[in-house]
C-alpha positions as CSV (number, residue, x, y, z in Angstrom):
1,M,115.0,4.1,2.1
2,A,114.1,3.1,5.6
3,K,110.6,4.3,5.2
4,F,110.2,2.1,2.0
5,A,111.5,-0.9,3.9
6,A,109.1,-0.3,6.7
7,N,106.2,0.0,4.3
8,M,107.3,-3.3,2.6
9,K,107.3,-5.0,5.9
10,I,103.8,-3.8,6.7
11,N,102.5,-4.7,3.2
12,Y,103.8,-8.3,3.3
13,F,103.3,-9.0,7.0
14,K,99.9,-10.6,6.4
15,Y,101.2,-13.0,3.8
16,I,104.3,-13.9,5.7
17,N,102.4,-14.4,9.0
18,T,99.9,-16.6,7.2
19,F,102.7,-18.7,5.8
20,F,104.2,-19.3,9.2
21,V,100.8,-20.3,10.6
22,V,99.7,-22.5,7.6
23,A,103.0,-24.3,6.9
24,P,103.5,-26.1,10.3
25,M,99.8,-26.7,10.6
26,T,99.5,-28.4,7.2
27,L,102.7,-30.4,7.9
28,L,101.2,-31.7,11.2
29,M,97.9,-32.4,9.6
30,T,99.5,-34.3,6.7
31,V,101.6,-36.5,9.1
32,I,98.5,-37.3,11.3
33,A,96.4,-38.1,8.2
34,M,99.1,-40.4,6.8
35,I,99.6,-42.2,10.1
36,L,95.9,-42.7,10.5
37,N,95.3,-43.9,6.9
38,N,98.5,-45.8,6.2
39,G,100.2,-46.7,9.5
40,Y,103.5,-45.3,10.7
41,I,106.0,-46.1,8.0
42,H,105.7,-47.9,4.7
43,E,107.5,-47.7,1.4
44,D,107.3,-44.4,-0.4
45,W,106.1,-42.7,2.9
46,V,108.3,-39.6,2.3
47,K,107.3,-39.3,-1.3
48,Q,103.6,-39.6,-0.5
49,F,104.0,-37.2,2.5
50,F,105.5,-34.4,0.4
51,S,103.1,-34.9,-2.5
52,S,100.2,-34.7,-0.1
53,W,101.6,-31.7,1.6
54,L,102.4,-29.9,-1.6
55,I,98.7,-30.2,-2.6
56,M,97.4,-29.4,0.9
57,F,99.6,-26.3,1.6
58,P,98.4,-24.0,-1.3
59,I,94.8,-24.8,-0.6
60,A,95.1,-24.1,3.1
61,Y,97.1,-20.9,2.4
62,V,94.5,-19.5,0.1
63,A,91.7,-20.6,2.4
64,A,93.4,-18.9,5.4
65,L,93.8,-15.6,3.5
66,I,90.1,-15.7,2.7
67,I,88.9,-16.8,6.2
68,I,91.2,-14.8,8.5
69,P,89.6,-11.4,7.7
70,F,86.1,-12.8,8.1
71,A,87.1,-14.4,11.4
72,R,88.6,-11.1,12.6
73,K,85.3,-9.3,11.8
74,V,83.2,-11.8,13.6
75,T,85.5,-11.8,16.6
76,N,85.5,-8.0,16.7
77,R,81.7,-8.0,16.6
78,L,81.5,-10.5,19.5
79,F,83.8,-8.5,21.7
80,Q,82.1,-5.1,20.9
81,Q,78.8,-6.3,22.4
């Protein structure tokens, strides 16, 4: 049973790690974009924030899953030379 749990942790590590990188990054980017575009606080700020973040998060998550392996290969090639 312990071996199964260890394998599950390894199998899902990439997805969970990506989640913990993308979630705060998209939250921060959403806040900054809203402040720059709309000012600090206005009516419906929270509703607009969460609707923007819910659109931005899945796009950034999928993009990160696609880009991270490519970036890792490029970085490995740079450091092998």
